[in-house]
C-alpha positions as CSV (number, residue, x, y, z in Angstrom):
1,M,0.0,0.0,0.0
2,Q,1.1,3.5,-0.7
3,N,0.4,6.5,1.3
4,T,2.0,9.7,2.1
5,P,2.5,10.9,5.8
6,D,-0.1,13.7,5.8
7,K,-2.7,11.4,4.1
8,S,-2.4,8.5,6.4
9,I,-5.4,6.4,7.3
10,D,-3.6,5.1,10.4
11,K,-3.2,8.8,11.5
12,Y,-6.9,9.4,11.0
13,I,-7.8,6.3,13.1
14,Q,-5.5,7.5,16.0
15,G,-7.7,10.5,16.4
16,F,-10.6,8.3,17.8
17,P,-11.2,6.6,21.2
18,E,-9.6,3.1,21.5
19,N,-13.0,1.3,21.2
20,V,-13.6,3.0,17.8
21,Q,-10.0,2.6,16.6
22,V,-10.5,-1.3,17.0
23,I,-13.4,-1.2,14.7
24,L,-11.6,1.1,12.1
25,R,-8.5,-0.9,12.2
26,E,-10.4,-4.0,11.5
27,L,-12.4,-2.3,8.6
28,K,-9.2,-1.0,7.1
29,Q,-7.8,-4.6,7.3
30,V,-10.9,-6.1,5.7
31,I,-10.8,-3.6,2.9
32,S,-7.0,-4.1,2.4
33,E,-7.5,-7.8,2.1
34,E,-10.2,-7.6,-0.5
35,A,-8.3,-4.8,-2.6
36,P,-4.7,-5.5,-1.9
37,Q,-3.8,-3.4,-5.0
38,A,-5.7,-0.4,-3.8
39,V,-3.9,2.7,-2.7
40,E,-4.7,4.3,0.7
41,T,-5.1,8.0,1.0
42,I,-7.3,10.5,2.7
43,S,-9.9,12.1,0.5
44,Y,-12.8,14.3,1.5
45,G,-11.2,14.2,5.0
46,I,-11.9,10.5,5.4
47,P,-10.0,7.2,4.7
48,T,-10.2,6.2,1.0
49,F,-9.0,3.4,-1.0
50,K,-8.4,3.9,-4.7
51,L,-8.2,1.5,-7.6
52,K,-8.6,2.9,-11.0
53,G,-10.6,5.7,-9.3
54,N,-12.3,5.8,-6.0
55,L,-13.0,2.4,-4.7
56,V,-14.5,2.9,-1.1
57,H,-14.4,5.4,1.8
58,F,-15.1,5.1,5.3
59,G,-15.4,7.4,8.4
60,A,-16.2,7.5,12.0
61,F,-18.9,9.6,13.6
62,K,-20.4,10.0,17.0
63,N,-22.8,7.1,16.8
64,H,-22.0,5.2,13.7
65,I,-19.3,4.2,11.0
66,S,-20.2,5.4,7.6
67,F,-19.2,3.2,4.8
68,F,-19.3,4.7,1.3
69,P,-19.1,2.0,-1.5
70,S,-20.7,4.3,-4.1
71,S,-24.3,4.2,-5.2
72,S,-23.7,1.0,-7.3
73,G,-22.2,-0.8,-4.2
74,I,-25.4,0.2,-2.1
75,T,-27.8,-0.8,-4.9
76,A,-26.2,-4.3,-5.6
77,F,-26.4,-5.2,-1.8
78,E,-29.6,-3.2,-1.0
79,Q,-31.5,-6.2,0.4
80,E,-28.5,-7.4,2.5
81,L,-28.1,-3.7,3.8
82,S,-31.8,-3.3,4.6
83,A,-31.0,-3.7,8.4
84,Y,-29.0,-0.5,8.3
85,E,-29.5,3.1,7.5
86,I,-28.6,3.7,3.8
87,S,-28.8,6.5,1.5
88,K,-27.6,6.7,-2.2
89,G,-24.0,5.9,-1.6
90,T,-23.7,5.4,2.1
91,V,-24.4,2.9,4.7
92,R,-24.3,3.7,8.4
93,F,-23.3,1.0,10.8
94,P,-24.1,1.7,14.5
95,L,-21.2,1.8,16.9
96,D,-23.1,-0.3,19.4
97,K,-23.4,-3.4,17.1
98,P,-20.7,-5.4,15.4
99,L,-20.0,-4.5,11.8
100,P,-21.0,-7.1,9.1
101,F,-17.5,-7.7,7.9
102,P,-18.5,-10.6,5.7
103,L,-20.9,-8.4,3.8
104,I,-18.4,-5.5,3.7
105,R,-15.9,-8.0,2.1
106,K,-18.5,-8.9,-0.5
107,I,-19.1,-5.2,-1.2
108,V,-15.5,-4.4,-1.6
109,A,-14.9,-7.3,-3.9
110,F,-17.9,-6.1,-6.0
111,R,-16.4,-2.6,-6.2
112,V,-13.0,-4.0,-7.1
113,N,-14.5,-6.0,-10.0
114,E,-16.6,-3.0,-11.0
115,N,-13.7,-0.5,-11.1
116,L,-11.4,-2.9,-12.9
117,A,-14.1,-3.7,-15.5
118,N,-15.0,0.1,-16.0
119,K,-11.4,1.1,-16.6
120,K,-10.4,-1.4,-19.2
């Protein structure tokens, strides 16, 4: 993974309480495993993975973790995401419940395939 010191996802994660850091580190790890060729950066002030364009973003907030897999990532998994608050390109996972990492893996894999197919 490539990143620059001022655009470090790890530095972003360090700005949160320890319980939130644990969740964010695991989320970062899951994304990294599903998209090992993606580049890490900070974009729009939040952690971003890029692979032939924006792949996914995530961010921590007071009561939730937002995951931004683009509108196509939401639409493709809309039924599986129905237990969560979703909007056009965002899903909000409450901090008081475990994140659905198997579903997140599927969404990231979908986005990897989508980005690679769209940029050929």
